[in-house]
C-alpha positions in Angstrom: -17.8 19.1 2.8 -19.5 15.8 1.9 -23.0 16.1 3.5 -25.0 13.1 1.4 -25.8 9.8 2.4 -27.8 8.8 5.3 -26.6 6.0 7.8 -29.8 3.1 8.4 -29.1 2.7 11.9 -28.2 5.6 14.7 -25.6 2.6 16.1 -22.7 0.4 14.8 -20.4 -2.0 16.6 -17.4 -1.2 13.5 -17.3 2.4 11.9 -14.7 2.5 9.3 -13.5 5.8 8.2 -12.1 5.6 4.8 -13.5 2.7 2.0 -10.6 2.2 -0.2 -8.6 -0.9 -0.4 -7.5 -1.0 3.5 -11.0 0.2 4.6 -12.7 -2.4 2.7 -10.2 -4.8 3.6 -10.9 -4.7 7.1 -15.0 -4.6 6.5 -15.1 -7.6 4.5 -12.3 -9.5 7.2 -14.5 -8.2 9.6 -18.0 -9.3 8.2 -17.1 -13.0 7.1 -15.9 -13.7 10.4 -18.5 -15.6 11.9 -17.4 -14.8 15.4 -18.4 -11.3 14.4 -22.2 -10.9 14.4 -22.3 -6.8 14.6 -22.9 -4.0 12.7 -20.6 -2.2 10.0 -20.4 1.2 8.6 -17.7 2.3 5.7 -18.0 6.0 5.4 -16.1 7.3 2.3 -16.0 11.1 1.0 -15.2 10.1 -2.7 -17.3 6.9 -4.0 -15.7 7.0 -7.4 -12.2 6.8 -5.8 -10.9 8.9 -8.0 -8.5 10.8 -5.9 -7.9 7.7 -3.7 -4.2 6.2 -3.7 -5.6 2.8 -4.1 -6.8 3.9 -7.8 -3.5 5.7 -8.5 -0.9 2.6 -7.8 1.2 0.2 -9.8 -0.1 -2.4 -8.0 3.2 -4.5 -7.1 3.9 -6.8 -4.5 7.6 -8.3 -3.3 9.3 -9.7 -0.4 12.3 -8.0 -0.9 12.2 -6.3 2.5 14.7 -6.0 5.2 12.4 -6.3 8.0 11.0 -9.9 9.0 7.3 -8.6 9.6 6.9 -6.6 6.2 8.3 -10.1 4.6 5.5 -12.0 6.4 2.7 -9.6 5.6 3.8 -10.1 1.9 4.1 -13.8 2.0 0.4 -14.0 2.9 -0.4 -11.3 0.5 1.0 -13.5 -2.0 -1.0 -16.4 -1.1 -4.3 -14.3 -0.9 -3.7 -13.5 -4.3 -2.9 -16.8 -5.3 -6.1 -18.5 -3.5 -8.2 -15.3 -3.9 -11.2 -17.8 -5.3 -11.2 -20.0 -2.2 -10.8 -16.7 -0.2 -14.2 -14.9 -1.9 -16.1 -18.3 -1.5 -17.8 -17.5 -4.8 -18.0 -19.7 -8.4 -18.1 -15.9 -10.0 -14.9 -14.9 -8.5 -11.9 -14.6 -10.9 -8.5 -15.8 -10.7 -6.3 -13.5 -9.9 -2.8 -13.7 -11.9 0.7 -12.8 -10.5 2.8 -11.8 -13.0 6.4 -13.3 -11.5 8.7 -10.4 -13.4 10.3 -9.9 -9.8 12.1 -7.0 -8.4 15.6 -6.3 -9.3 17.2 -3.8 -7.1 20.9 -2.3 -8.0 23.3 -1.2 -5.9 26.2 1.7 -6.7 27.8 1.8 -3.9 29.3 -0.8 -1.2 27.4 0.5 1.6 23.8 -0.2 -0.3 25.5 -3.8 -1.4 25.6 -4.7 2.1 22.4 -3.8 2.5 21.0 -5.7 -0.2 23.4 -8.8 1.0 22.0 -8.7 4.8 18.3 -8.1 3.6 19.0 -11.1 1.5 19.9 -13.3 4.3 16.6 -12.5 5.8 14.6 -13.3 3.2 16.0 -16.5 2.6 15.4 -17.2 6.4 11.7 -16.7 5.6 11.5 -18.7 2.7 11.8 -16.2 -0.5 13.7 -17.3 -3.5 15.9 -13.5 -3.4 19.1 -14.2 -5.6 22.4 -11.6 -4.9 23.7 -11.5 -8.8 27.0 -9.9 -9.7 26.9 -7.7 -12.9 27.8 -10.3 -15.1 25.2 -12.6 -13.9 22.8 -9.7 -14.2 23.9 -8.7 -17.8 23.5 -12.6 -19.0 20.0 -12.7 -17.8 18.9 -9.1 -18.7 21.7 -8.0 -21.7 20.0 -4.9 -22.3 21.2 -3.1 -19.3 23.5 -0.8 -18.8 25.5 -1.9 -15.8 28.2 0.6 -15.3 28.7 1.7 -11.8 26.6 -1.1 -10.4 28.3 -3.4 -7.9 25.5 -5.8 -7.5 21.6 -6.5 -7.5 19.1 -8.1 -5.6 16.2 -10.3 -7.4 13.3 -12.4 -6.5 12.0 -14.5 -9.6 9.3 -16.0 -7.1 6.3 -14.5 -5.9 7.4 -11.0 -7.0 5.9 -8.7 -9.2 2.3 -7.0 -10.9 -1.0 -8.1 -10.2 -4.9 -7.0 -10.7 -5.5 -5.1 -7.4 -8.5 -3.1 -8.8 -10.4 -6.6 -9.2 -9.3 -7.4 -5.4 -10.8 -3.9 -4.5 -13.7 -4.2 -6.4 -14.5 -8.2 -4.9 -13.4 -6.8 -1.2 -16.5 -4.4 -1.8 -19.0 -6.3 -3.5 -18.4 -9.2 -0.4 -18.4 -6.8 2.1 -21.8 -5.2 1.0 -23.1 -8.7 0.7 -22.1 -9.2 4.0 -24.3 -6.9 5.2 -21.4 -4.0 5.4 -23.2 -0.9 4.8 -21.0 1.7 2.8 -22.8 5.4 2.8 -21.2 8.6 1.0 -20.5 10.9 3.7 -17.8 12.8 5.5 -16.9 12.4 9.1 -16.3 16.1 10.6 -16.1 14.7 14.2 -15.2 11.8 16.6 -16.7 12.1 20.5 -14.4 10.6 22.7 -15.1 10.0 26.9 -11.4 9.9 28.5 -10.1 6.6 27.2 -12.8 5.5 24.8 -14.1 7.1 21.5 -18.3 6.8 21.8 -19.1 7.8 17.8 -18.4 10.0 15.1 -20.9 13.4 13.7 -21.2 13.0 10.0 -21.5 16.1 7.5 -25.4 15.9 7.4 -24.8 16.3 10.7 -25.6 12.5 11.9 -24.3 11.7 15.2 -23.3 7.6 14.9 -22.4 5.8 18.1 -19.7 3.1 17.6 -17.8 0.4 19.5 -15.2 0.8 17.4 -13.5 3.6 14.9 -10.9 2.4 12.6 -9.0 5.2 10.6 -8.2 3.6 7.1 -8.2 7.3 5.8 -4.9 7.2 3.5 -3.2 10.3 3.4 -6.0 12.2 6.0 -5.2 10.1 8.3 -3.9 12.7 10.8 -6.6 14.9 9.8 -9.1 11.8 10.9 -6.7 11.2 14.1 -6.8 15.0 15.0 -10.4 14.8 15.5 -10.6 12.4 18.5 -7.7 14.7 19.9 -4.7 12.4 18.5 -1.9 12.1 16.3 -0.2 10.2 13.7 2.6 11.2 11.9 1.3 10.7 8.0 1.1 12.8 5.4 0.6 13.3 1.7 3.4 13.0 -0.8 3.0 13.2 -5.0 4.4 10.2 -6.7 4.5 10.0 -10.6 3.5 7.9 -12.6 4.8 7.0 -16.2 3.5 4.5 -19.1 5.3 4.9 -22.1 6.2 2.6 -25.4 9.1 1.9 -27.0 10.4 2.1 -30.5 13.0 -1.0 -29.5 10.6 -3.3 -27.3 12.8 -5.3 -25.4 13.4 -9.1 -26.0 12.1 -9.8 -23.0 10.0 -8.9 -19.6 11.8 -5.6 -17.9 11.9 -6.8 -13.8 10.6 -3.8 -11.5 14.4 -2.5 -12.0 15.1 0.3 -8.6 17.5 2.1 -10.0 20.4 3.7 -7.7 18.6 7.2 -9.4 15.8 6.4 -7.2 13.7 6.0 -10.3 11.8 2.4 -10.9 10.7 1.0 -14.1 8.9 -2.4 -15.1 7.3 -4.1 -18.2 3.4 -3.0 -18.2 1.7 -5.6 -20.6 2.9 -3.9 -24.2 4.4 -0.5 -22.6 6.5 0.2 -19.7 5.9 1.6 -16.5 8.4 4.6 -14.7 8.1 5.9 -11.5 9.4 8.3 -8.6 9.3 10.7 -5.7 10.0 13.9 -6.8 13.5 15.2 -5.8 12.2 18.1 -3.2 9.4 16.0 -1.7 7.3 18.1 0.8 4.3 17.3 2.0 1.1 18.2 -0.1 -2.4 19.0 0.4 -4.9 16.2 0.1 -6.4 17.4 -3.6 -3.1 18.6 -5.1 -2.6 16.2 -7.6 -0.7 18.6 -10.3 1.3 17.2 -12.6 5.2 18.2 -12.8 6.5 17.3 -16.6 9.5 18.2 -15.7 10.0 15.4 -13.8 10.0 13.0 -16.6 12.0 15.2 -18.7 14.7 16.0 -16.0 14.8 12.6 -13.9 12.9 10.2 -14.9 13.7 9.8 -18.9 17.4 10.4 -18.5 17.8 7.4 -15.5 16.0 5.0 -17.8 18.0 5.6 -21.1 21.2 5.4 -19.1 20.3 2.2 -17.3 18.6 1.0 -20.5 19.9 2.4 -23.8 16.6 1.0 -26.1 14.7 3.8 -23.9 16.7 6.3 -25.8 13.6 6.6 -28.0 10.3 6.1 -26.2 7.3 8.2 -26.2 4.5 8.9 -23.0 1.0 7.7 -23.8 -0.2 8.0 -20.0 0.7 9.6 -16.6 -0.6 10.2 -13.7 0.2 11.5 -9.9 -0.9 9.8 -7.0 -0.3 9.9 -3.3 1.8 8.0 -1.0 0.3 7.7 2.6 3.7 9.0 4.3 4.7 7.8 7.7 7.7 10.7 8.5 8.7 8.2 11.2 9.8 5.1 9.4 7.6 4.8 5.9 6.4 1.6 7.6 2.5 1.0 8.3 0.7 2.2 11.7 -1.8 -0.6 12.7 -3.5 -1.3 15.8 -5.0 0.5 18.8 -4.1 4.1 20.4 -2.5 2.8 23.7 -4.6 5.3 25.6 -7.7 4.7 23.7 -8.1 1.5 22.9 -11.1 1.7 20.7 -9.4 3.7 17.8 -8.0 1.7 15.5 -4.6 2.9 12.9 -4.8 1.6 9.4 -2.5 4.2 8.3 1.1 5.3 7.1 1.5 2.5 4.0 4.1 4.4 1.9 3.0 3.0 -1.3 2.5 -0.6 0.1 -0.9 -0.5 1.0 -1.8 -2.2 -1.5 0.1 -5.2 -0.9 -0.4 -5.5 2.6 -4.3 -5.1 2.3 -5.2 -9.0 3.0 -3.2 -8.9 6.0 -3.9 -5.5 7.4 -7.3 -6.3 6.5 -7.5 -10.2 8.4 -5.4 -8.4 11.3 -7.7 -5.5 12.0 -10.4 -8.2 12.0 -9.2 -10.2 14.5 -8.6 -7.1 16.8 -12.1 -6.0 16.5 -13.3 -9.4 16.9 -10.8 -10.9 19.7 -9.0 -8.3 21.1 -5.6 -9.7 20.0 -3.7 -10.7 16.4 -4.6 -14.3 16.2 -3.3 -15.3 12.3 0.3 -13.0 12.0 1.0 -10.5 14.9 0.9 -7.1 13.4 2.2 -6.0 16.9 5.7 -4.5 15.1 3.8 -2.1 13.6 1.9 -1.0 16.5 1.5 3.3 17.6 3.5 2.3 20.9 6.9 2.9 18.4 5.7 6.2 17.2 5.1 6.9 20.9 8.5 6.1 21.6 9.6 7.5 19.0 11.2 4.4 18.1 11.4 3.7 14.4 10.9 0.3 12.5 14.2 -0.2 10.4 13.4 -0.6 6.7 16.0 -0.4 4.3 14.1 -1.3 1.2 11.9 1.8 0.8 11.0 2.4 -2.5 
């Protein structure tokens, strides 16, 4: 239990539980809004963020989703990345580059080919540059693939790829603090609730803090936080493996973020390459379980990448890690907004691997809920908690 870090006040308008990418985005967006004049407290168990999903991310963004809301969220994410200096309103803010190598989904079954084709129509209607490619077209553009068994691919060459999410995270925190947001190293151990409202939180240090709003931004620990308020959110920690490798025969051009039918994905990573996947057996794990299973590389990842890109027969792993998805077991989509019966308890959970790319839109949306009581920029209500109550999944057919 974390017991350090004393709050400067006994009362805050907003208490955010979790100060990683989502929590810090919410804090910054709220504090920068001239219509918000209250106090914000961010409570973070581990200010090193060593075990946060934020620091284990592959830091990519895509528009190739199957649902309109996810596409629009990513489109704002691209706008935010490309206009980062303007949003920060600070001459020292860096320019964030988006490396546009795109995602390439490969279909080896008629059913998934139909999904990609339908998704492309939805994406194109919203202005995305996604194209459906035949195997011959793929081979002409990237001759290093072995496309045996592939029926078609879906690739978006514009506004999809890698960006420096770590720098954005650093600036969210820096600018939030500059705007008066208070961060403390402590742990929320209890949430006080009176009927349809939460009234405050108890910290590991014994302090009780009253709160106008409590925001659950606690990543894979989301349900632990919700249970303190007598609530539930279907989010659990799931392990995801990442491997960075060098190739004896480097490819002649960038490798798109390729989603192979084997469930392994791979991409260019500077002068190296990166590959990742879920385990074949994918249970919930403890929040502190980051054990590496090296058989995942030997038995799953390396065979898959060498099969798809024969040049990857000779590679050397130079780094590897295990991160956690904050996995929404209902539909692998974000859960954002107030609880329908506890209106000042706000969820920002269950991003299932999409949190970094979705953080700009989520921070802006939650800040609008806090300040105005409703969304003003992009209506995030399709991702609301009501669908959890109704057991009504938001269908998303492009989950990685």
